C-alpha positions in Angstrom: 1.3 3.6 -9.3 0.0 4.9 -12.6 1.1 8.3 -14.0 -1.8 10.7 -15.2 -2.4 13.5 -17.6 -4.3 16.8 -17.0 -7.5 16.4 -19.2 -7.4 20.3 -19.7 -3.9 20.9 -20.9 -2.4 17.2 -21.1 0.7 18.1 -18.5 2.0 15.2 -16.6 0.4 14.6 -13.2 1.3 12.6 -10.0 -1.0 10.7 -7.6 -0.7 13.3 -4.9 -1.3 16.6 -7.1 -3.9 18.9 -6.0 -3.6 21.4 -8.8 -2.0 21.1 -12.2 1.3 23.0 -12.1 0.9 23.8 -15.7 -2.6 25.2 -16.3 -3.6 25.7 -12.5 -6.6 23.6 -13.0 -7.8 22.1 -9.5 -7.4 18.1 -9.5 -9.1 15.4 -7.7 -8.7 11.6 -7.7 -11.8 9.4 -8.3 -11.1 6.0 -6.8 -14.2 4.5 -8.5 -12.3 5.3 -11.9 -8.7 5.2 -11.0 -8.3 8.6 -12.5 -6.9 11.9 -11.5 -9.4 14.3 -12.9 -9.1 18.1 -13.9 -12.0 19.8 -12.2 -14.0 23.0 -13.1 -15.7 24.8 -10.4 -19.5 24.8 -10.3 -21.0 26.4 -7.3 -20.2 24.7 -4.2 -19.1 21.7 -6.1 -17.0 20.8 -9.4 -17.8 19.1 -12.7 -15.1 17.0 -14.4 -13.4 18.6 -17.4 -13.5 15.1 -19.1 -17.2 14.8 -18.5 -19.0 18.1 -17.4 -22.4 16.1 -16.7 -20.7 14.6 -13.6 -20.5 16.8 -10.4 -18.2 16.0 -7.7 -17.1 17.4 -4.3 -13.8 17.3 -2.4 -13.3 14.9 0.6 -14.0 16.9 3.7 -10.5 16.5 4.7 -9.4 18.5 1.7 -9.6 21.7 4.0 -6.7 20.3 6.2 -4.6 19.7 2.8 -4.6 16.0 3.4 -6.5 14.5 0.8 -7.0 15.1 -2.8 -9.8 12.6 -3.4 -13.3 13.1 -4.6 -16.9 12.2 -3.6 -19.8 12.1 -6.0 -22.1 15.2 -5.3 -25.2 13.2 -5.1 -23.6 11.0 -2.3 -24.4 11.6 1.3 -20.6 10.9 2.1 -18.7 13.8 3.2 -15.4 11.7 3.4 -13.9 9.9 0.5 -13.3 6.3 0.2 -10.0 6.3 2.1 -10.8 8.9 4.7 -14.0 7.5 5.7 -12.1 4.7 7.5 -10.3 7.1 9.9 -11.4 6.9 13.4 -8.9 8.9 15.3 -6.9 11.4 13.9 -4.0 13.9 15.3 -4.5 17.0 17.3 -5.2 19.5 14.5 -4.4 22.5 16.7 -0.7 21.4 16.8 1.0 22.6 13.5 3.5 19.5 14.0 0.7 17.0 14.4 -0.9 18.4 11.2 2.2 17.8 9.4 2.7 14.3 10.8 -0.9 13.4 9.7 -0.4 14.9 6.1 2.5 12.2 5.9 0.3 9.5 7.3 -2.5 10.1 4.8 -0.1 10.3 2.0 0.9 6.6 2.9 -2.7 5.5 3.6 -4.1 7.0 0.5 -1.4 4.9 -1.4 -2.3 1.8 0.4 -6.1 2.4 -0.4 -5.0 2.8 -4.0 -3.5 -0.6 -4.2 -6.5 -2.3 -2.2 -8.9 -0.7 -4.5 -7.0 -1.9 -7.7 -6.7 -5.3 -6.1 -10.6 -5.4 -5.7 -10.6 -5.9 -1.9 -13.9 -5.3 -0.4 -13.4 -2.2 2.1 -15.9 -2.4 4.9 -15.7 0.5 7.5 -17.2 0.4 10.9 -20.7 1.6 9.6 -20.6 -1.5 7.1 -19.3 -3.8 9.7 -19.4 -2.7 13.2 -17.4 -5.7 14.6 -14.6 -5.9 12.3 -14.6 -3.2 9.7 -11.4 -1.5 8.7 -10.5 1.7 10.8 -7.5 3.6 11.6 -6.4 5.3 15.0 -3.5 7.7 14.6 -2.4 8.1 18.3 0.4 10.4 20.0 2.9 8.6 21.8 5.0 11.6 23.1 6.2 11.7 26.7 3.5 11.9 29.5 1.2 9.9 27.4 0.6 6.0 27.2 2.8 4.0 25.0 1.3 3.7 21.5 2.0 0.3 19.9 1.5 0.3 16.0 -0.7 -2.9 15.2 -3.8 -4.6 14.3 -6.8 -5.8 16.6 -9.9 -7.1 14.9 -9.9 -4.4 12.1 -8.5 -1.6 14.1 -5.3 -0.4 12.8 -3.4 1.7 15.3 -0.5 3.7 13.9 1.8 5.9 16.3 1.8 9.4 14.8 5.6 9.6 15.6 6.2 6.9 13.0 5.6 9.8 10.3 8.7 11.6 11.8 11.7 10.3 9.7 14.3 10.8 12.7 12.2 8.8 15.1 11.3 6.0 12.7 15.1 5.6 11.9 15.9 5.4 15.6 13.1 2.8 15.9 14.6 0.9 13.1 18.0 0.9 14.5 16.8 -0.3 18.0 14.6 -3.0 16.3 17.6 -4.2 14.2 15.3 -3.8 11.1 16.7 -3.9 7.6 14.2 -1.1 6.7 11.4 0.7 8.2 8.9 3.0 6.4 5.4 4.6 7.1 4.1 2.9 4.0 5.4 -0.4 5.1 3.5 -0.1 8.3 0.3 0.4 6.5 0.7 -2.5 4.3 1.8 -4.8 7.0 -1.0 -4.1 9.4 -3.6 -4.4 6.7 -2.3 -7.7 6.0 -3.6 -9.0 9.4 -7.0 -7.6 8.5 -6.9 -9.2 5.1 -5.9 -12.6 6.8 -9.0 -12.3 8.8 -11.4 -11.5 5.9 -10.1 -13.5 3.2 -8.5 -16.4 5.0 -10.1 -17.1 8.1 -13.6 -16.1 6.8 -12.9 -17.2 3.4 -12.5 -21.0 4.2 -8.8 -20.8 3.0 -7.4 -21.9 6.4 -6.0 -25.2 5.3 -4.6 -23.9 2.2 -2.7 -21.1 4.0 -1.4 -23.4 6.4 0.2 -25.6 4.0 2.1 -22.5 2.8 2.5 -20.3 5.6 2.7 -22.7 8.6 0.3 -23.5 11.7 -1.5 -20.1 12.8 -2.8 -21.8 15.9 0.6 -21.6 17.6 0.3 -19.2 20.6 1.0 -16.0 19.3 2.2 -14.1 22.5 4.5 -17.0 23.2 5.8 -17.1 19.7 6.9 -13.3 19.8 8.6 -13.8 23.0 10.6 -16.6 21.7 11.4 -14.5 18.4 12.6 -11.7 20.6 14.7 -13.7 22.8 16.2 -16.0 20.6 15.9 -14.4 17.2 15.2 -16.1 13.8 16.8 -19.5 12.9 20.1 -19.4 11.2 18.7 -20.4 7.8 15.7 -18.1 7.8 16.4 -16.5 4.5 15.7 -19.9 2.8 12.0 -19.8 3.4 10.8 -16.4 4.7 10.9 -12.7 3.2 12.3 -11.2 6.5 13.6 -12.3 10.0 10.4 -11.0 11.6 8.2 -13.3 9.4 9.7 -16.2 11.1 8.1 -15.3 14.3 4.5 -16.8 13.7 2.4 -17.7 10.8 0.3 -14.6 11.2 3.6 -12.5 10.9 4.7 -14.2 8.0 1.4 -13.7 6.2 1.4 -9.9 7.0 5.0 -9.6 6.0 4.6 -11.2 2.7 1.4 -9.3 2.1 3.4 -6.1 2.5 6.1 -7.0 0.2 3.4 -8.2 -2.5 2.1 -4.6 -2.3 5.7 -3.3 -2.5 6.2 -5.3 -5.6 2.8 -4.7 -7.3 3.1 -0.8 -7.0 6.6 -0.4 -7.8 6.2 -2.7 -10.8 3.3 -0.6 -12.0 5.3 2.7 -11.4 8.2 1.2 -13.5 5.6 0.2 -16.2 4.2 3.7 -16.2 7.7 5.3 -16.7 8.5 2.6 -19.7 11.5 1.2 -17.6 13.5 -1.6 -18.6 16.8 -3.2 -17.6 19.6 -4.0 -20.3 22.8 -4.6 -18.8 25.7 -3.7 -21.0 27.7 -7.1 -20.0 27.9 -10.3 -21.4 25.9 -13.3 -19.9 23.2 -11.1 -18.4 20.2 -12.6 -20.1 18.7 -13.3 -16.8 18.8 -9.7 -16.0 17.4 -8.3 -19.1 13.8 -7.3 -18.9 11.4 -4.6 -20.2 8.7 -4.0 -17.5 5.7 -4.7 -19.7 2.8 -5.9 -17.6 0.3 -4.3 -15.5 0.8 -6.6 -12.4 -2.6 -5.7 -11.0 -4.0 -7.8 -14.1 -1.6 -10.3 -14.4 -3.2 -13.9 -14.1 -0.2 -15.4 -12.2 2.4 -14.2 -10.0 5.2 -15.9 -11.9 5.9 -13.2 -14.7 5.5 -10.4 -11.8 8.5 -11.9 -9.8 10.3 -12.6 -12.9 10.4 -8.8 -14.1 10.7 -7.7 -10.3 14.2 -9.4 -9.6 16.1 -7.7 -12.7 14.5 -4.3 -11.6 15.5 -4.6 -7.9 19.1 -5.5 -9.1 19.4 -2.4 -11.0 17.7 -0.3 -8.4 19.8 -1.7 -5.7 23.0 -0.9 -7.8 21.7 2.6 -8.6 21.4 3.3 -4.8 24.8 2.1 -4.1 26.3 4.6 -6.7 24.6 7.2 -4.6 26.0 5.8 -1.2 22.7 4.7 0.0 21.5 1.3 1.3 19.8 -1.2 -1.3 16.2 -0.2 -2.1 15.0 -3.7 -1.9 17.4 -5.7 0.4 15.4 -9.1 0.4 15.8 -12.5 -1.2 12.8 -14.1 -3.1 13.6 -17.7 -2.8 11.2 -20.5 -4.2 9.3 -20.8 -0.9 8.8 -17.0 -0.8 7.4 -17.4 -4.6 5.0 -19.8 -3.4 3.8 -17.3 -0.6 3.3 -14.6 -3.0 1.5 -16.6 -5.3 -0.7 -18.0 -2.7 -1.6 -14.3 -2.1 -2.1 -13.4 -5.8 -4.3 -16.3 -6.5 -6.5 -15.5 -3.6 -7.0 -12.0 -4.8 -7.8 -13.3 -8.2 -10.5 -15.5 -6.8 -12.1 -12.6 -4.4 -11.4 -9.4 -6.2 -14.7 -7.1 -6.2 -13.9 -4.3 -8.8 -15.6 -0.9 -8.3 -17.8 -0.1 -11.2 -15.6 1.1 -14.1 -12.1 0.6 -12.5 -11.6 -3.0 -14.3 -12.5 -1.6 -17.6 -10.3 1.3 -17.1 -7.4 -1.0 -16.0 -7.9 -3.1 -19.1 -7.7 -0.1 -21.4 -4.4 1.2 -19.7 -2.9 -2.3 -20.0 -0.2 -2.7 -22.8 
């Protein structure tokens, strides 16, 4: 995630900011430019401080304090590029549900930030009635049908209770998971949709099977076996997580989620000018300056090479606070190959919005 500056007063801004805390200018994010813009009120709309000739409106969901993205004033759209993919939202008459929805939208907007930076074509149900990407945020409280977080032909269902930290931790323990985050859910489930669009529909099945295995294996039977028997004892040699061993589809979705974890975190580290320089001997392999924009790297190798020392340092910082490792996963050579497959696929298929590629190139070191 990039850092931003207020175009009005140059104060440091963060992705979720609605207002500059220094000059109180209203702010809005333009996904087509990858920029958080300071705004000047102009009737029922705004103009950009950086370019007063451009008029924009806030996304309709801004009234619920769940979105800070913008829509061009000349557009017929009322929702932003992220919110127009919502199909079912929580009950807004319930203050707790509104709070959970805000957390869901923070995670979802970070997902869309990455998808847009990667140039993934984001068809919704108007663009593609059959398999366009939409989200159902459903309540699973007592007295209501059980909600299973998952993906089905472009429909991603997220149980709203996953936005409750205590509930999610309870589920993590029940499922014997290493970690469980709201953003991780979004990244994993959208990985299934990406597989449909870029692997299945992109004539990459043979190439994908050579890396991730046979996706024609019976999916339901594979999951039953996984929950009954668990992963093979040597699973860490070839998979990013134990759940990835259950089926080739889950291997791809898990690897995709970790790919997004790596890309977004490295971009954040780069934005903060971070580096790792251990003050001990024989630490050359752990010395790195995070000096690349991972979204514009031609290959995956330098991304992983910078990621590993960074996670070693972050894990040890967490331990100093008595916390679990921030990234308790092992990237073996087979996992590198899987991450490399995803990166190459995106390099081949990316479709940048107008302006985003040039802006990213300008920001690259």
